[in-house]
CHARMM-style PDB file with segment names, atoms N, HN, CA, C and O in Angstrom:
ATOM      1  N   MET     1       0.520  -1.013   0.244  1.00  0.00      PROA
ATOM      2  CA  MET     1      -0.046   0.172   0.108  1.00  0.00      PROA
ATOM      3  C   MET     1       0.814   0.995  -0.117  1.00  0.00      PROA
ATOM      4  O   MET     1       0.294   2.004  -0.591  1.00  0.00      PROA
ATOM      5  N   PHE     2       2.385   1.121   0.029  1.00  0.00      PROA
ATOM      6  HN  PHE     2       2.807   0.300   0.414  1.00  0.00      PROA
ATOM      7  CA  PHE     2       3.327   2.443   0.490  1.00  0.00      PROA
ATOM      8  C   PHE     2       3.802   3.031  -0.271  1.00  0.00      PROA
ATOM      9  O   PHE     2       4.251   4.174  -0.356  1.00  0.00      PROA
ATOM     10  N   ALA     3       3.583   1.141  -1.667  1.00  0.00      PROA
ATOM     11  HN  ALA     3       3.219   0.212  -1.597  1.00  0.00      PROA
ATOM     12  CA  ALA     3       4.960   1.913  -3.003  1.00  0.00      PROA
ATOM     13  C   ALA     3       4.684   2.259  -3.478  1.00  0.00      PROA
ATOM     14  O   ALA     3       5.544   2.429  -4.342  1.00  0.00      PROA
ATOM     15  N   PRO     4       2.957   3.120  -4.002  1.00  0.00      PROA
ATOM     16  CA  PRO     4       2.808   3.921  -5.148  1.00  0.00      PROA
ATOM     17  C   PRO     4       3.323   5.652  -4.670  1.00  0.00      PROA
ATOM     18  O   PRO     4       3.732   6.609  -5.328  1.00  0.00      PROA
ATOM     19  N   ILE     5       3.020   5.404  -3.027  1.00  0.00      PROA
ATOM     20  HN  ILE     5       2.688   4.627  -2.492  1.00  0.00      PROA
ATOM     21  CA  ILE     5       3.907   6.936  -2.040  1.00  0.00      PROA
ATOM     22  C   ILE     5       5.106   6.868  -1.842  1.00  0.00      PROA
ATOM     23  O   ILE     5       5.559   7.785  -1.157  1.00  0.00      PROA
ATOM     24  N   CYS     6       6.042   5.858  -2.306  1.00  0.00      PROA
ATOM     25  HN  CYS     6       5.674   5.113  -2.862  1.00  0.00      PROA
ATOM     26  CA  CYS     6       6.847   6.017  -1.894  1.00  0.00      PROA
ATOM     27  C   CYS     6       7.752   6.045  -3.495  1.00  0.00      PROA
ATOM     28  O   CYS     6       8.918   6.406  -3.335  1.00  0.00      PROA
ATOM     29  N   GLU     7       7.489   5.819  -4.524  1.00  0.00      PROA
ATOM     30  HN  GLU     7       6.542   5.526  -4.654  1.00  0.00      PROA
ATOM     31  CA  GLU     7       7.342   6.211  -5.863  1.00  0.00      PROA
ATOM     32  C   GLU     7       7.147   7.532  -5.880  1.00  0.00      PROA
ATOM     33  O   GLU     7       8.039   8.251  -6.330  1.00  0.00      PROA
ATOM     34  N   VAL     8       5.730   8.186  -5.304  1.00  0.00      PROA
ATOM     35  HN  VAL     8       5.005   7.602  -4.938  1.00  0.00      PROA
ATOM     36  CA  VAL     8       6.133   9.369  -6.124  1.00  0.00      PROA
ATOM     37  C   VAL     8       7.043   9.996  -5.307  1.00  0.00      PROA
ATOM     38  O   VAL     8       7.744  10.755  -5.977  1.00  0.00      PROA
ATOM     39  N   LEU     9       7.363   9.997  -3.982  1.00  0.00      PROA
ATOM     40  HN  LEU     9       6.794   9.380  -3.438  1.00  0.00      PROA
ATOM     41  CA  LEU     9       8.153  10.769  -3.573  1.00  0.00      PROA
ATOM     42  C   LEU     9       9.608  10.567  -3.979  1.00  0.00      PROA
ATOM     43  O   LEU     9      10.463  11.448  -3.887  1.00  0.00      PROA
ATOM     44  N   ILE    10       9.769   9.612  -4.331  1.00  0.00      PROA
ATOM     45  HN  ILE    10       9.075   8.897  -4.405  1.00  0.00      PROA
ATOM     46  CA  ILE    10      11.430   8.763  -5.213  1.00  0.00      PROA
ATOM     47  C   ILE    10      11.371  10.067  -6.107  1.00  0.00      PROA
ATOM     48  O   ILE    10      12.003  11.078  -5.803  1.00  0.00      PROA
ATOM     49  N   GLY    11      10.558   9.976  -7.245  1.00  0.00      PROA
ATOM     50  HN  GLY    11      10.045   9.155  -7.493  1.00  0.00      PROA
ATOM     51  CA  GLY    11       9.902  11.246  -7.924  1.00  0.00      PROA
ATOM     52  C   GLY    11      10.292  12.633  -8.091  1.00  0.00      PROA
ATOM     53  O   GLY    11      10.939  13.281  -8.913  1.00  0.00      PROA
ATOM     54  N   TRP    12       9.586  12.879  -6.881  1.00  0.00      PROA
ATOM     55  HN  TRP    12       9.060  12.352  -6.213  1.00  0.00      PROA
ATOM     56  CA  TRP    12       9.932  14.225  -6.151  1.00  0.00      PROA
ATOM     57  C   TRP    12      10.900  14.592  -6.373  1.00  0.00      PROA
ATOM     58  O   TRP    12      11.335  15.259  -7.312  1.00  0.00      PROA
ATOM     59  N   ILE    13      11.632  13.911  -4.934  1.00  0.00      PROA
ATOM     60  HN  ILE    13      11.279  13.369  -4.170  1.00  0.00      PROA
ATOM     61  CA  ILE    13      13.166  13.993  -4.797  1.00  0.00      PROA
ATOM     62  C   ILE    13      14.139  13.936  -5.430  1.00  0.00      PROA
ATOM     63  O   ILE    13      15.240  14.329  -5.045  1.00  0.00      PROA
ATOM     64  N   GLY    14      13.847  13.344  -6.702  1.00  0.00      PROA
ATOM     65  HN  GLY    14      12.953  13.024  -7.015  1.00  0.00      PROA
ATOM     66  CA  GLY    14      14.995  13.031  -8.116  1.00  0.00      PROA
ATOM     67  C   GLY    14      14.278  14.039  -8.956  1.00  0.00      PROA
ATOM     68  O   GLY    14      14.645  13.805 -10.107  1.00  0.00      PROA
ATOM     69  N   MET    15      13.528  14.939  -8.962  1.00  0.00      PROA
ATOM     70  HN  MET    15      13.230  15.129  -8.026  1.00  0.00      PROA
ATOM     71  CA  MET    15      13.261  16.072  -9.929  1.00  0.00      PROA
ATOM     72  C   MET    15      14.518  16.633  -9.611  1.00  0.00      PROA
ATOM     73  O   MET    15      15.465  16.832 -10.371  1.00  0.00      PROA
ATOM     74  N   GLY    16      14.388  16.946  -7.992  1.00  0.00      PROA
ATOM     75  HN  GLY    16      13.618  16.784  -7.374  1.00  0.00      PROA
ATOM     76  CA  GLY    16      15.389  18.046  -7.972  1.00  0.00      PROA
ATOM     77  C   GLY    16      16.990  18.385  -8.004  1.00  0.00      PROA
ATOM     78  O   GLY    16      17.514  17.312  -8.303  1.00  0.00      PROA
ATOM     79  N   ASP    17      17.598  18.969  -7.906  1.00  0.00      PROA
ATOM     80  HN  ASP    17      17.173  19.841  -7.663  1.00  0.00      PROA
ATOM     81  CA  ASP    17      19.141  19.112  -7.845  1.00  0.00      PROA
ATOM     82  C   ASP    17      19.505  17.865  -6.931  1.00  0.00      PROA
ATOM     83  O   ASP    17      19.290  17.861  -5.718  1.00  0.00      PROA
ATOM     84  N   VAL    18      20.129  16.710  -7.688  1.00  0.00      PROA
ATOM     85  HN  VAL    18      20.304  16.714  -8.672  1.00  0.00      PROA
ATOM     86  CA  VAL    18      20.708  15.519  -6.695  1.00  0.00      PROA
ATOM     87  C   VAL    18      21.813  15.344  -7.832  1.00  0.00      PROA
ATOM     88  O   VAL    18      21.862  15.362  -9.062  1.00  0.00      PROA
ATOM     89  N   GLY    19      22.896  15.117  -6.471  1.00  0.00      PROA
ATOM     90  HN  GLY    19      22.856  15.102  -5.472  1.00  0.00      PROA
ATOM     91  CA  GLY    19      24.148  14.510  -7.670  1.00  0.00      PROA
ATOM     92  C   GLY    19      24.101  13.442  -8.681  1.00  0.00      PROA
ATOM     93  O   GLY    19      22.908  13.339  -8.966  1.00  0.00      PROA
ATOM     94  N   ASP    20      24.822  12.535  -9.417  1.00  0.00      PROA
ATOM     95  HN  ASP    20      25.791  12.618  -9.185  1.00  0.00      PROA
ATOM     96  CA  ASP    20      24.720  11.104  -9.666  1.00  0.00      PROA
ATOM     97  C   ASP    20      24.447  10.080  -9.084  1.00  0.00      PROA
ATOM     98  O   ASP    20      23.397   9.459  -9.246  1.00  0.00      PROA
ATOM     99  N   ASP    21      25.312   9.782  -8.364  1.00  0.00      PROA
ATOM    100  HN  ASP    21      26.166  10.286  -8.232  1.00  0.00      PROA
ATOM    101  CA  ASP    21      25.432   8.432  -7.066  1.00  0.00      PROA
ATOM    102  C   ASP    21      23.617   8.716  -6.223  1.00  0.00      PROA
ATOM    103  O   ASP    21      22.871   7.818  -5.833  1.00  0.00      PROA
ATOM    104  N   VAL    22      23.350  10.250  -6.163  1.00  0.00      PROA
ATOM    105  HN  VAL    22      23.955  10.980  -6.481  1.00  0.00      PROA
ATOM    106  CA  VAL    22      22.059   9.910  -5.227  1.00  0.00      PROA
ATOM    107  C   VAL    22      20.704   9.516  -6.090  1.00  0.00      PROA
ATOM    108  O   VAL    22      19.741   8.935  -5.588  1.00  0.00      PROA
ATOM    109  N   GLY    23      20.815  10.042  -7.842  1.00  0.00      PROA
ATOM    110  HN  GLY    23      21.596  10.514  -8.249  1.00  0.00      PROA
ATOM    111  CA  GLY    23      20.007   9.858  -8.449  1.00  0.00      PROA
ATOM    112  C   GLY    23      20.035   8.189  -8.994  1.00  0.00      PROA
ATOM    113  O   GLY    23      18.967   7.578  -9.020  1.00  0.00      PROA
ATOM    114  N   ALA    24      21.136   7.602  -9.360  1.00  0.00      PROA
ATOM    115  HN  ALA    24      22.004   8.098  -9.338  1.00  0.00      PROA
ATOM    116  CA  ALA    24      21.290   6.499  -9.415  1.00  0.00      PROA
ATOM    117  C   ALA    24      20.594   5.214  -8.452  1.00  0.00      PROA
ATOM    118  O   ALA    24      20.194   4.066  -8.642  1.00  0.00      PROA
ATOM    119  N   THR    25      20.753   6.402  -7.045  1.00  0.00      PROA
ATOM    120  HN  THR    25      21.078   7.335  -6.890  1.00  0.00      PROA
ATOM    121  CA  THR    25      20.622   5.037  -6.460  1.00  0.00      PROA
ATOM    122  C   THR    25      19.210   5.296  -6.148  1.00  0.00      PROA
ATOM    123  O   THR    25      18.685   4.458  -5.415  1.00  0.00      PROA
ATOM    124  N   LEU    26      18.339   6.470  -6.623  1.00  0.00      PROA
ATOM    125  HN  LEU    26      18.766   7.151  -7.218  1.00  0.00      PROA
ATOM    126  CA  LEU    26      16.918   6.950  -6.268  1.00  0.00      PROA
ATOM    127  C   LEU    26      15.810   5.799  -7.382  1.00  0.00      PROA
ATOM    128  O   LEU    26      14.706   5.286  -7.198  1.00  0.00      PROA
ATOM    129  N   THR    27      16.871   5.775  -8.616  1.00  0.00      PROA
ATOM    130  HN  THR    27      17.767   6.192  -8.765  1.00  0.00      PROA
ATOM    131  CA  THR    27      16.403   4.875  -9.951  1.00  0.00      PROA
ATOM    132  C   THR    27      16.317   3.496  -9.286  1.00  0.00      PROA
ATOM    133  O   THR    27      15.196   3.097  -8.972  1.00  0.00      PROA
ATOM    134  N   PHE    28      17.679   2.518  -8.972  1.00  0.00      PROA
ATOM    135  HN  PHE    28      18.590   2.842  -9.228  1.00  0.00      PROA
ATOM    136  CA  PHE    28      17.463   1.078  -8.634  1.00  0.00      PROA
ATOM    137  C   PHE    28      16.614   1.016  -7.210  1.00  0.00      PROA
ATOM    138  O   PHE    28      16.155  -0.093  -6.936  1.00  0.00      PROA
ATOM    139  N   LEU    29      16.269   2.477  -5.947  1.00  0.00      PROA
ATOM    140  HN  LEU    29      16.642   3.378  -6.170  1.00  0.00      PROA
ATOM    141  CA  LEU    29      15.106   1.931  -4.998  1.00  0.00      PROA
ATOM    142  C   LEU    29      13.819   2.209  -5.755  1.00  0.00      PROA
ATOM    143  O   LEU    29      12.816   1.611  -5.366  1.00  0.00      PROA
ATOM    144  N   GLY    30      13.734   2.917  -6.635  1.00  0.00      PROA
ATOM    145  HN  GLY    30      14.549   3.402  -6.951  1.00  0.00      PROA
ATOM    146  CA  GLY    30      12.278   3.082  -7.079  1.00  0.00      PROA
ATOM    147  C   GLY    30      11.668   1.451  -8.030  1.00  0.00      PROA
ATOM    148  O   GLY    30      10.562   0.915  -7.966  1.00  0.00      PROA
ATOM    149  N   LEU    31      12.477   1.183  -8.566  1.00  0.00      PROA
ATOM    150  HN  LEU    31      13.375   1.619  -8.619  1.00  0.00      PROA
ATOM    151  CA  LEU    31      12.599   0.059  -9.593  1.00  0.00      PROA
ATOM    152  C   LEU    31      12.778  -1.477  -8.648  1.00  0.00      PROA
ATOM    153  O   LEU    31      12.357  -2.547  -9.088  1.00  0.00      PROA
ATOM    154  N   VAL    32      13.495  -1.338  -7.261  1.00  0.00      PROA
ATOM    155  HN  VAL    32      13.837  -0.469  -6.904  1.00  0.00      PROA
ATOM    156  CA  VAL    32      12.877  -2.114  -6.442  1.00  0.00      PROA
ATOM    157  C   VAL    32      11.558  -2.176  -6.059  1.00  0.00      PROA
ATOM    158  O   VAL    32      10.889  -3.188  -6.269  1.00  0.00      PROA
ATOM    159  N   ILE    33      11.096  -1.152  -5.494  1.00  0.00      PROA
ATOM    160  HN  ILE    33      11.640  -0.330  -5.324  1.00  0.00      PROA
ATOM    161  CA  ILE    33      10.106  -0.669  -4.993  1.00  0.00      PROA
ATOM    162  C   ILE    33       9.313  -1.436  -5.465  1.00  0.00      PROA
ATOM    163  O   ILE    33       8.848  -2.464  -4.973  1.00  0.00      PROA
ATOM    164  N   ALA    34       8.994  -0.623  -7.144  1.00  0.00      PROA
ATOM    165  HN  ALA    34       9.372   0.212  -7.544  1.00  0.00      PROA
ATOM    166  CA  ALA    34       8.015  -1.245  -8.061  1.00  0.00      PROA
ATOM    167  C   ALA    34       7.946  -2.648  -8.268  1.00  0.00      PROA
ATOM    168  O   ALA    34       6.898  -3.284  -8.162  1.00  0.00      PROA
ATOM    169  N   LEU    35       8.978  -3.109  -8.542  1.00  0.00      PROA
ATOM    170  HN  LEU    35       9.829  -2.592  -8.629  1.00  0.00      PROA
ATOM    171  CA  LEU    35       9.329  -4.425  -8.971  1.00  0.00      PROA
ATOM    172  C   LEU    35       8.569  -5.316  -7.589  1.00  0.00      PROA
ATOM    173  O   LEU    35       7.772  -6.224  -7.829  1.00  0.00      PROA
ATOM    174  N   ALA    36       8.847  -5.017  -6.488  1.00  0.00      PROA
ATOM    175  HN  ALA    36       9.494  -4.280  -6.294  1.00  0.00      PROA
ATOM    176  CA  ALA    36       8.327  -5.697  -4.847  1.00  0.00      PROA
ATOM    177  C   ALA    36       6.614  -5.675  -5.296  1.00  0.00      PROA
ATOM    178  O   ALA    36       5.844  -6.635  -5.317  1.00  0.00      PROA
ATOM    179  N   TYR    37       6.405  -4.598  -5.550  1.00  0.00      PROA
ATOM    180  HN  TYR    37       7.031  -3.819  -5.533  1.00  0.00      PROA
ATOM    181  CA  TYR    37       4.825  -4.250  -5.424  1.00  0.00      PROA
ATOM    182  C   TYR    37       3.964  -4.700  -6.951  1.00  0.00      PROA
ATOM    183  O   TYR    37       2.760  -4.627  -7.198  1.00  0.00      PROA
ATOM    184  N   ILE    38       4.780  -5.042  -7.568  1.00  0.00      PROA
ATOM    185  HN  ILE    38       5.757  -5.101  -7.367  1.00  0.00      PROA
ATOM    186  CA  ILE    38       3.856  -5.843  -8.854  1.00  0.00      PROA
ATOM    187  C   ILE    38       3.996  -7.536  -8.750  1.00  0.00      PROA
ATOM    188  O   ILE    38       3.499  -8.549  -9.240  1.00  0.00      PROA
ATOM    189  N   ALA    39       5.167  -7.065  -7.631  1.00  0.00      PROA
ATOM    190  HN  ALA    39       5.572  -6.242  -7.233  1.00  0.00      PROA
ATOM    191  CA  ALA    39       4.710  -9.202  -7.317  1.00  0.00      PROA
ATOM    192  C   ALA    39       4.195  -9.737  -6.052  1.00  0.00      PROA
ATOM    193  O   ALA    39       4.054 -10.862  -5.574  1.00  0.00      PROA
ATOM    194  N   ALA    40       3.921  -8.309  -5.610  1.00  0.00      PROA
ATOM    195  HN  ALA    40       4.036  -7.395  -5.999  1.00  0.00      PROA
ATOM    196  CA  ALA    40       2.967  -8.803  -4.333  1.00  0.00      PROA
ATOM    197  C   ALA    40       1.961  -8.469  -4.978  1.00  0.00      PROA
ATOM    198  O   ALA    40       0.935  -8.877  -4.434  1.00  0.00      PROA
ATOM    199  N   ARG    41       1.808  -7.970  -5.795  1.00  0.00      PROA
ATOM    200  HN  ARG    41       2.642  -7.639  -6.237  1.00  0.00      PROA
ATOM    201  CA  ARG    41      -0.078  -7.628  -6.270  1.00  0.00      PROA
ATOM    202  C   ARG    41      -0.422  -9.049  -7.151  1.00  0.00      PROA
ATOM    203  O   ARG    41      -1.530  -9.583  -7.113  1.00  0.00      PROA
ATOM    204  N   ILE    42       0.554  -9.486  -7.832  1.00  0.00      PROA
ATOM    205  HN  ILE    42       1.454  -9.052  -7.863  1.00  0.00      PROA
ATOM    206  CA  ILE    42       0.153 -10.807  -8.502  1.00  0.00      PROA
ATOM    207  C   ILE    42      -0.142 -11.726  -7.381  1.00  0.00      PROA
ATOM    208  O   ILE    42      -1.282 -12.159  -7.213  1.00  0.00      PROA
ATOM    209  N   MET    43       1.178 -12.145  -6.348  1.00  0.00      PROA
ATOM    210  HN  MET    43       2.105 -11.793  -6.484  1.00  0.00      PROA
ATOM    211  CA  MET    43       0.619 -12.768  -5.499  1.00  0.00      PROA
ATOM    212  C   MET    43      -0.329 -12.929  -4.953  1.00  0.00      PROA
ATOM    213  O   MET    43      -0.698 -14.088  -4.765  1.00  0.00      PROA
ATOM    214  N   LEU    44      -1.113 -11.827  -4.476  1.00  0.00      PROA
ATOM    215  HN  LEU    44      -0.814 -10.885  -4.628  1.00  0.00      PROA
ATOM    216  CA  LEU    44      -2.170 -11.652  -4.139  1.00  0.00      PROA
ATOM    217  C   LEU    44      -3.453 -12.103  -5.097  1.00  0.00      PROA
ATOM    218  O   LEU    44      -4.437 -12.735  -4.712  1.00  0.00      PROA
ATOM    219  N   LEU    45      -3.201 -11.634  -6.402  1.00  0.00      PROA
ATOM    220  HN  LEU    45      -2.402 -11.121  -6.715  1.00  0.00      PROA
ATOM    221  CA  LEU    45      -4.354 -11.771  -7.106  1.00  0.00      PROA
ATOM    222  C   LEU    45      -4.381 -13.916  -7.206  1.00  0.00      PROA
ATOM    223  O   LEU    45      -5.344 -14.683  -7.202  1.00  0.00      PROA
ATOM    224  N   VAL    46      -3.127 -14.150  -7.269  1.00  0.00      PROA
ATOM    225  HN  VAL    46      -2.345 -13.527  -7.272  1.00  0.00      PROA
ATOM    226  CA  VAL    46      -3.117 -15.865  -7.472  1.00  0.00      PROA
ATOM    227  C   VAL    46      -3.431 -16.688  -6.174  1.00  0.00      PROA
ATOM    228  O   VAL    46      -3.614 -17.901  -6.279  1.00  0.00      PROA
ATOM    229  N   LEU    47      -3.500 -16.058  -4.935  1.00  0.00      PROA
ATOM    230  HN  LEU    47      -3.352 -15.073  -4.849  1.00  0.00      PROA
ATOM    231  CA  LEU    47      -3.598 -16.293  -4.200  1.00  0.00      PROA
ATOM    232  C   LEU    47      -5.591 -16.421  -3.594  1.00  0.00      PROA
ATOM    233  O   LEU    47      -6.222 -17.207  -2.889  1.00  0.00      PROA
ATOM    234  N   ALA    48      -5.865 -15.373  -4.243  1.00  0.00      PROA
ATOM    235  HN  ALA    48      -5.352 -14.734  -4.816  1.00  0.00      PROA
ATOM    236  CA  ALA    48      -7.445 -15.391  -4.613  1.00  0.00      PROA
ATOM    237  C   ALA    48      -8.300 -16.101  -5.286  1.00  0.00      PROA
ATOM    238  O   ALA    48      -9.416 -16.493  -4.945  1.00  0.00      PROA
ATOM    239  N   PHE    49      -7.699 -16.257  -6.306  1.00  0.00      PROA
ATOM    240  HN  PHE    49      -6.792 -15.938  -6.583  1.00  0.00      PROA
ATOM    241  CA  PHE    49      -7.582 -17.484  -7.419  1.00  0.00      PROA
ATOM    242  C   PHE    49      -7.941 -18.923  -6.547  1.00  0.00      PROA
ATOM    243  O   PHE    49      -8.946 -19.625  -6.434  1.00  0.00      PROA
ATOM    244  N   ASN    50      -6.467 -18.960  -5.966  1.00  0.00      PROA
ATOM    245  HN  ASN    50      -5.651 -18.390  -6.058  1.00  0.00      PROA
ATOM    246  CA  ASN    50      -6.719 -20.401  -5.797  1.00  0.00      PROA
ATOM    247  C   ASN    50      -7.567 -20.389  -4.817  1.00  0.00      PROA
ATOM    248  O   ASN    50      -8.489 -21.188  -4.978  1.00  0.00      PROA
ATOM    249  N   SER    51      -7.603 -19.756  -3.821  1.00  0.00      PROA
ATOM    250  HN  SER    51      -6.854 -19.106  -3.689  1.00  0.00      PROA
ATOM    251  CA  SER    51      -8.300 -20.365  -2.821  1.00  0.00      PROA
ATOM    252  C   SER    51     -10.232 -20.229  -3.397  1.00  0.00      PROA
ATOM    253  O   SER    51     -11.387 -20.173  -2.976  1.00  0.00      PROA
ATOM    254  N   LEU    52      -9.739 -20.235  -4.115  1.00  0.00      PROA
ATOM    255  HN  LEU    52      -8.800 -20.281  -4.457  1.00  0.00      PROA
ATOM    256  CA  LEU    52     -11.663 -20.926  -4.861  1.00  0.00      PROA
ATOM    257  C   LEU    52     -11.564 -22.326  -5.628  1.00  0.00      PROA
ATOM    258  O   LEU    52     -12.374 -22.892  -6.361  1.00  0.00      PROA
ATOM    259  N   ARG    53      -9.898 -22.788  -5.066  1.00  0.00      PROA
ATOM    260  HN  ARG    53      -9.240 -22.327  -4.470  1.00  0.00      PROA
ATOM    261  CA  ARG    53     -10.434 -24.513  -5.983  1.00  0.00      PROA
ATOM    262  C   ARG    53     -10.856 -25.150  -4.453  1.00  0.00      PROA
ATOM    263  O   ARG    53     -11.092 -26.356  -4.379  1.00  0.00      PROA
ATOM    264  N   SER    54     -10.922 -24.490  -3.524  1.00  0.00      PROA
ATOM    265  HN  SER    54     -10.731 -23.510  -3.584  1.00  0.00      PROA
ATOM    266  CA  SER    54     -10.719 -25.599  -2.291  1.00  0.00      PROA
ATOM    267  C   SER    54     -12.261 -24.678  -1.174  1.00  0.00      PROA
ATOM    268  O   SER    54     -12.177 -24.376   0.016  1.00  0.00      PROA
ATOM    269  N   LEU    55     -13.217 -24.505  -1.898  1.00  0.00      PROA
ATOM    270  HN  LEU    55     -13.286 -24.750  -2.865  1.00  0.00      PROA
ATOM    271  CA  LEU    55     -14.616 -23.879  -0.848  1.00  0.00      PROA
ATOM    272  C   LEU    55     -14.889 -25.056   0.493  1.00  0.00      PROA
ATOM    273  O   LEU    55     -14.468 -26.189   0.722  1.00  0.00      PROA
ATOM    274  N   PRO    56     -15.595 -24.338   1.026  1.00  0.00      PROA
ATOM    275  CA  PRO    56     -16.220 -24.566   1.581  1.00  0.00      PROA
ATOM    276  C   PRO    56     -17.610 -25.724   1.184  1.00  0.00      PROA
ATOM    277  O   PRO    56     -18.324 -25.414   0.230  1.00  0.00      PROA
ATOM    278  N   PRO    57     -17.938 -27.109   2.014  1.00  0.00      PROA
ATOM    279  CA  PRO    57     -19.680 -27.225   1.154  1.00  0.00      PROA
ATOM    280  C   PRO    57     -20.590 -26.229   1.423  1.00  0.00      PROA
ATOM    281  O   PRO    57     -21.581 -26.227   0.693  1.00  0.00      PROA
ATOM    282  N   GLY    58     -20.522 -25.356   2.301  1.00  0.00      PROA
ATOM    283  HN  GLY    58     -19.717 -25.358   2.894  1.00  0.00      PROA
ATOM    284  CA  GLY    58     -21.235 -24.668   2.302  1.00  0.00      PROA
ATOM    285  C   GLY    58     -21.310 -23.251   1.554  1.00  0.00      PROA
ATOM    286  O   GLY    58     -22.041 -22.342   1.949  1.00  0.00      PROA
ATOM    287  N   ALA    59     -20.689 -23.184   0.717  1.00  0.00      PROA
ATOM    288  HN  ALA    59     -20.095 -23.922   0.396  1.00  0.00      PROA
ATOM    289  CA  ALA    59     -21.357 -21.537  -0.684  1.00  0.00      PROA
ATOM    290  C   ALA    59     -21.683 -22.801  -1.281  1.00  0.00      PROA
ATOM    291  O   ALA    59     -22.859 -22.522  -1.514  1.00  0.00      PROA
ATOM    292  N   TYR    60     -21.477 -24.751  -1.995  1.00  0.00      PROA
ATOM    293  HN  TYR    60     -20.522 -24.978  -1.805  1.00  0.00      PROA
ATOM    294  CA  TYR    60     -23.034 -24.739  -2.973  1.00  0.00      PROA
ATOM    295  C   TYR    60     -24.060 -24.498  -2.554  1.00  0.00      PROA
ATOM    296  O   TYR    60     -24.916 -24.310  -3.419  1.00  0.00      PROA
ATOM    297  N   GLU    61     -24.419 -24.402  -1.407  1.00  0.00      PROA
ATOM    298  HN  GLU    61     -23.725 -24.554  -0.704  1.00  0.00      PROA
ATOM    299  CA  GLU    61     -25.523 -24.874  -0.937  1.00  0.00      PROA
ATOM    300  C   GLU    61     -26.569 -23.260  -1.596  1.00  0.00      PROA
ATOM    301  O   GLU    61     -26.156 -22.107  -1.723  1.00  0.00      PROA
ATOM    302  N   THR    62     -27.806 -23.758  -1.855  1.00  0.00      PROA
ATOM    303  HN  THR    62     -28.142 -24.694  -1.752  1.00  0.00      PROA
ATOM    304  CA  THR    62     -28.551 -22.447  -2.253  1.00  0.00      PROA
ATOM    305  C   THR    62     -29.196 -21.267  -1.562  1.00  0.00      PROA
ATOM    306  O   THR    62     -30.391 -21.508  -1.730  1.00  0.00      PROA
ATOM    307  N   VAL    63     -29.149 -20.575  -1.148  1.00  0.00      PROA
ATOM    308  HN  VAL    63     -28.178 -20.379  -1.012  1.00  0.00      PROA
ATOM    309  CA  VAL    63     -29.748 -19.490  -0.100  1.00  0.00      PROA
ATOM    310  C   VAL    63     -30.951 -19.017  -0.753  1.00  0.00      PROA
ATOM    311  O   VAL    63     -31.168 -18.756  -1.937  1.00  0.00      PROA
ATOM    312  N   SER    64     -31.695 -18.963   0.291  1.00  0.00      PROA
ATOM    313  HN  SER    64     -31.519 -19.175   1.252  1.00  0.00      PROA
ATOM    314  CA  SER    64     -33.525 -18.894   0.346  1.00  0.00      PROA
ATOM    315  C   SER    64     -33.467 -17.157   0.990  1.00  0.00      PROA
ATOM    316  O   SER    64     -33.468 -16.947   2.203  1.00  0.00      PROA
ATOM    317  N   TRP    65     -33.437 -16.464   0.358  1.00  0.00      PROA
ATOM    318  HN  TRP    65     -33.436 -16.635  -0.627  1.00  0.00      PROA
ATOM    319  CA  TRP    65     -33.260 -15.279   0.122  1.00  0.00      PROA
ATOM    320  C   TRP    65     -34.296 -14.961   0.925  1.00  0.00      PROA
ATOM    321  O   TRP    65     -34.054 -14.137   1.807  1.00  0.00      PROA
ATOM    322  N   THR    66     -36.026 -15.659   0.804  1.00  0.00      PROA
ATOM    323  HN  THR    66     -36.222 -16.329   0.087  1.00  0.00      PROA
ATOM    324  CA  THR    66     -36.758 -15.121   1.568  1.00  0.00      PROA
ATOM    325  C   THR    66     -37.138 -15.202   2.828  1.00  0.00      PROA
ATOM    326  O   THR    66     -37.956 -14.453   3.362  1.00  0.00      PROA
ATOM    327  N   ASN    67     -36.515 -16.178   3.383  1.00  0.00      PROA
ATOM    328  HN  ASN    67     -35.851 -16.787   2.949  1.00  0.00      PROA
ATOM    329  CA  ASN    67     -35.976 -16.261   5.072  1.00  0.00      PROA
ATOM    330  C   ASN    67     -35.067 -15.260   5.237  1.00  0.00      PROA
ATOM    331  O   ASN    67     -34.756 -15.000   6.399  1.00  0.00      PROA
ATOM    332  N   TYR    68     -34.350 -14.367   3.980  1.00  0.00      PROA
ATOM    333  HN  TYR    68     -34.603 -14.578   3.035  1.00  0.00      PROA
ATOM    334  CA  TYR    68     -33.895 -13.279   5.145  1.00  0.00      PROA
ATOM    335  C   TYR    68     -34.158 -11.774   5.042  1.00  0.00      PROA
ATOM    336  O   TYR    68     -33.979 -10.841   5.825  1.00  0.00      PROA
ATOM    337  N   ILE    69     -34.780 -11.891   3.461  1.00  0.00      PROA
ATOM    338  HN  ILE    69     -34.926 -12.649   2.825  1.00  0.00      PROA
ATOM    339  CA  ILE    69     -35.200 -10.926   3.589  1.00  0.00      PROA
ATOM    340  C   ILE    69     -36.722 -10.594   3.324  1.00  0.00      PROA
ATOM    341  O   ILE    69     -36.917 -10.225   2.166  1.00  0.00      PROA
ATOM    342  N   LEU    70     -37.553 -10.627   3.917  1.00  0.00      PROA
ATOM    343  HN  LEU    70     -37.395 -10.927   4.857  1.00  0.00      PROA
ATOM    344  CA  LEU    70     -39.062 -10.564   4.010  1.00  0.00      PROA
ATOM    345  C   LEU    70     -39.726  -9.570   2.992  1.00  0.00      PROA
ATOM    346  O   LEU    70     -40.513  -8.912   3.672  1.00  0.00      PROA
ATOM    347  N   HSD    71     -39.777  -9.216   1.908  1.00  0.00      PROA
ATOM    348  HN  HSD    71     -39.138  -9.750   1.356  1.00  0.00      PROA
ATOM    349  CA  HSD    71     -40.302  -8.423   1.318  1.00  0.00      PROA
ATOM    350  C   HSD    71     -40.556  -9.181   0.123  1.00  0.00      PROA
ATOM    351  O   HSD    71     -41.658  -9.132  -0.424  1.00  0.00      PROA
ATOM    352  N   LEU    72     -38.892 -10.404  -0.651  1.00  0.00      PROA
ATOM    353  HN  LEU    72     -37.997 -10.443  -0.207  1.00  0.00      PROA
ATOM    354  CA  LEU    72     -39.045 -10.805  -1.274  1.00  0.00      PROA
ATOM    355  C   LEU    72     -40.240 -11.767  -2.005  1.00  0.00      PROA
ATOM    356  OT1 LEU    72     -40.045 -12.255  -3.118  1.00  0.00      PROA
TER     357      LEU     72
END
């Protein structure tokens, strides 16, 4: 959640008058943060779809909505 904020801050600091070493370090740090963010998003997506493979038996039961919402 904090990665996009870090990317914006690194870009904002990098636009200033910084030396070549600091600029290269900020670029590397921004690349590492971006790759970690992308990897985390992909892992969350895979885990979400993976959890659909082993649903509990109650997930397949038909819900009788008239018991919960009386005006239906």
